[in-house]
N, C-alpha and C positions, 0 to 999 in steps of 0.2 A: 560687414561689421554689424554686430547685434545692437539692439536698442540700448542695452545697458552700457556697452562700450562707447556708444555715441554720447550717452549722458555723462560718462566719466570724462570725456573730452571737455565738456562744458564746465564741470565742477571745479571751482577754485582749488588750486593745488594744496592750500593749507587747511582745507576742510577734509576731514576723514570720512570716507564713505561709510564705514561701519558704525560711525557715531551720528549719522544723519537721522533726524526724526522720520519715521515712516508716514506720520500723519500730522499736518500742521493745521491749526484752526486760527482764524483771525476775527477780531472784533474791529470793524472798520470805522473808527471814530474820528470825527473832526472835519467832515465834509463841509458842514455849515460854517464853522469858524474859518476854514480855509477860504471859502468864498467871500466872507465878510472882510477878511484881511486884504483880499484882492479888490474890494469894492464891487463885488459881483453879487447877484441874487443867490440864495442858498442852493437853488436847483443846479447852478453851474458847478457847485462843489460835488454834487452827486454824479453829474456827468463826468467830471474829472476822476472821481473815485472809481467809476467803471473801468476807465483806462488803466488805473493802478492795479485793479484786481486782475484784469486780463494779463498784464505784464507779470504779475506774481504767479499766475497759473502757468504761464509759459516758463517762468524761471524754475518753479517746482518740477515741472516736466523735464526741463533741460538738466537739472541737477540730480534727478533720480529719486525725488520724493514721491511716494505712492499715492498720497491723498491730501487734498486741500478742502477745508470746510470754511465757508464764509458766512458770517452773521449779517444777512442783508436787510431783514425787516422783522422786528420783534412784535410780540402780541401787544406790547405797550405803545408801539409806534403809531397805532391808530389814533392816539391822542394828539398827534400833530395836526397842523392846519389841513383843511380839506384839499386845498390847492397842492400842498406838498405831497400828501398821500396819493392823490390822483396822478401827480407827476411821476412818483416812484413806481406806481403800478404800470403806467404806460412805458416807463423806462425799462422795467424788467421785461415786458412783452417785446418791446422793440429790439432790445439787445439780444434776446433769445432768437428772434427771427433773423436778425442780421448776422449773428455769430455762429449759428448752428452748422452751416456748411463747413466752416473752418474747424469747429470742434470735432466734426466727423472725420475730416481729413487728418487731424492731429491725433486721432484715436482716443479722445477724451470721453470718459463716461460721466454724464451729467445726472445728478440726483437732486431732488428737492425734498426737504423735510420741514414739517410744521403742519398746522391746520390749513391745508390747501383748499379745503371746501369753502372757506370764507373769502377766498380771493375772487376777483371778477372772473366771470365765466370764460371770457376770451383768453385771459391769462392762464387759467387752468388748462385750457385746451392746448395752449402753446407749451406749457410745462409737460403735459402728458406726451405731446408729440416729440419734444426734445429728449425725454427720458427713453421713449420707445426706440428712437432712431440711434441712440448711443449706448443701449443697454449691454451690448456685446463688446464695447471698446474696453481697452485695458491698459493704456499707457499711464493714465492717472485717473483717479476718481475725484471728481469735482462736485462737492455737495454745497448747495445753497440753502441756508436756513431762512425760510420766508414765512411770515406769520408764525414764528416759532417762539415758544416760551418753555424753559426747562421745567418749571413747576407744572405747567399744563401737560407736558409730555409724561411726567411721572404719574400724575393723577389719571391720565388716560390709560396708561399701562396698568395701573392698579384696578381700574374699572374692568378692563378686558380680562384680567386674570380672575377677578371676582366673579365675572359672568361664567367663566369656565368652571370655577368651583361650584357655583350654583347649579350648573347644568350637569355636574358630575363627571366631566371629562378631565378634571384635574383635582388632585387631593391637596389640601392645605399644606401638608408636610412635604409635598414635592416641590414647593416653591423655593427656588434658590436664585442666586444672582444670574445664572445662565438663563433660567426661565424668564426672569424679569427683563433681561436685556433683549430677549426675542420679541418683546412687546413694545419696545421703544421705537421711535421714528428711525433711529440709526441702526436698527438690527442688521447685522451682517457687515458692519463697518468697524474697524478697530478704533479704540479710544485715541483721542489726540495725544501725541507725545509732547507737543509744544503749542501753547496758546500765545499769540501775539496780540497785544492791544495797543492801539495808537492813541495819540493826543494826551497822554499822561494820566488818564483816568485809571484808578486802581480798584476795579471791581469786576465781577463776572457778568453783571447785568442779565441774570436769568438765562445764561447761555450754557447749554450742555452740562447741567449741574451734576448729573449722575456720571457722565463720561469723563469729567475733568478731575476725578478723585485724585489722580496722581500725575496730572499733566504739569510740566514745567511751564512757568508763566514769565513772559518777557514783556515789560512795559517800556514804551518809548514816548517821548514828548512830541515826536514828529506827527503832524497831522496826516490823516490817511492819504490824501491826494499827493503828498510829498514822499510817501513810503516807496522807495525804489529798490533796485537790486542791491545797492550798497547797504541800505538799511537792513534788508533781509539777510545779507551776508553777516552783518554785525549780530543780528539776532541768533543766527546759527552758530557763530563763534561762541557766543555766551552759552548757548545750549550745550555745546560740546565740552564746555568746562564744568558743567554740572555733574554731580554724582547722584545718580538716580537709585535710591535704596528701596522705594516702595514700602516704607515702614519697617524695613528689616535692617540689621546691622551687617555690613559687608566686611 
């Protein structure tokens, strides 16, 4: 039995394979509020959120979705308390170390996007190690946006292109969308078909601003730690009812 046939066995019968999104992106919002409602410290919400993300990754793989991108830490998140930021950095490192063997066994390709040079050195090393170990895996591409900002990404791409023009290796009239996309953090990854945001907030929060030009957006009031497979199923059902025109008249 092929991997695709195995995935079709898991896919709910009322979801149409040909209408599945190839790439799903998630803004994982509501960890802190979930913890507060449980009478727990905010950090416990982040721990529970990791379990939710892991289950969603497995679900995407089981149902035949090719790519999942998660917004883990934005450039603005440095403004949180020092204790929370330090906890998140340690959590990222610990999860990578703990889950890498399983990700390799599951044939998951791990990628990180963002300004990774600003992260703690030990976390950078763990990230590099995980990407190197999984670079040839192909069951699903799992991208983690860490110290990521959409505006920052676009500005950096502009600088890189401008440097090439100054050096004479690129002509200004040669710059088009394809050239621009090659200089983004996400180069080589298809744009998200579906963005899911939890906790009822209705904004992009500086996430994949270029890449989201024609993504379908699904907002749920469910807090991220409570976002389970049934919630994902509802998001996919809604997505499959959308008519994607990409600015054209069909």
